[in-house]
N, C-alpha and C positions, 0 to 999 in steps of 0.2 A: 800782762794785765789788759790786753786789748780784747780778748775774747769775752771775759766777763763784762767788760765795759760795753762791748757791742750788744750783749744780751740785755743788759740793764737799759741801754738806750733804746733797743727795739721794743722792750716791754713798755717803756715810757711812751714810745710812739703809739703803741696800741692803746694805752690809756688816754693819751692826748687826743687822738682822733676818735675816741669813743667807740672803738671796735670791741667785739666780744673777746674776752670775757669781761671787759670793762665798760660795757654800754649801759651804765646805770641811768643816765638821763633819758635814754630812749625807752628801754624796757617794753618791748612790744607785747609780751604776754601779760604784763600787769596793767599797762596803761593804753591798750589798744594800738597805739603807735607812738607812744611817748609824746613829746612836744610837737610832733609832726601832724597830729590829728587835725589841726586847724588849717593846714596848708594843703592845697591841691593844685593841679595844673602846673603852670610855669613857675610859681613860687616854690612848690615842692621840688621841681626839677633843679632849681638853682641850689637848694640845700643839698640835694643828692649829688650834684656835680661838685659842690664845694667839699663834700666829705671825701670823695674820691680824689679830688685835686690835692687836698691836704695829705692824703695817704701817699700820693706820688711824690709830692715835694719833700715830705719828711723822709721818704725812702731814698730820694736822691741825695739828701743831706747825709744820711747814713752811709750811702755808697761813697760819697766824697770823703767822709771822715775815716771810715773803717775798712772799706772794701777796695781801696785803691783807685777810686774814681774811674777815669777813662782808660786806665792802663790794663793791659791783658797780662796774665801771669806768663812768665817765661818768654815774653816778647819785649825787646828793648823799647823804651819810650820814644827814641828818635825815629823809629820806623813809623809811628803813628802821627808824628807832628811834622813830618817833612813835606807832605803834599796835601792837596785838597782831598784826595781820596782817603788818605790816612786819617785826616781829621773827621771825615764822615764815618769811617770805621770806629774811631774813638768815641764819637757821639753815639753811635749805635751800641757800642759796648756799655757806655754809661746808661743809656736808656734801657738796655736789656737787663743790667744788674738791678736797676730801680724797679723795673717791671717784675722781676723775680721776687723782690721783697714785697711788692704789692700783692702778688699772687699768694705768697705765704700768709699775708694778712687775711686774704679772702679764705684761704684754706683753714686758718685758725678759727675764723668766724663760723665756718661750716661744721667744725668738729668739736669744739670745746663748749662746755656749758657756761652759763653766765655765773659770775661770782656775786655773792652777797656783799653788801656795803662793808660789813665787819671783816670779811675775808680780803677785800681789796685794800682796806687800810692796814690790816695786819701784814699783808704781802709787801706793801710799799714802805711802811714805817719800820717793821721789824726786820725785814730781810733785804730789800733793795737799797734802802738808804745806807745802812751800815756797810753793805758790800760795795757800794759806790765810793764811800769814804776809804775803805780798805784799798780799793783799786787806785784811788787818787794818791794815797799815802805810798803805796808800793811803786807807783810810777815816779813820784817825786824822789823817793829813795834810790830808785834805779838810775834816774837821771843824775842824781848827786854822786852816786858811787862810780858811775862810768862817764863822767863829764869829760869833754875833750877840749 
């Protein structure tokens, strides 16, 4: 149940950070630049930095929850926590995984068209919410059936 949960979480991150295809408040083609038309210079750059900061922080949370955090696959965790160099490698692994998720967000923005409001609500309420509840129920039943 972790892979569908990760996909739901990642789609929710895209919607929360107002990235395409969920960038309804911005809507450059309809509103010239959305709510950003009144800002320029340093204020605009603060909003821009906040957007990418939120992308990185939410991607780091996704890495911690779903992608193993600072652990490398097929490498024992004791190797990365024993020394200062190992901790630097672990931080680099964490940063690299989060950066990979941010790059996927940027790639999605470049390739997918924007969804209409009715399509976004249908996707979220008809498909993602029931799938999230099924994943939650499946995880609870799995933990109950195989409790130790």
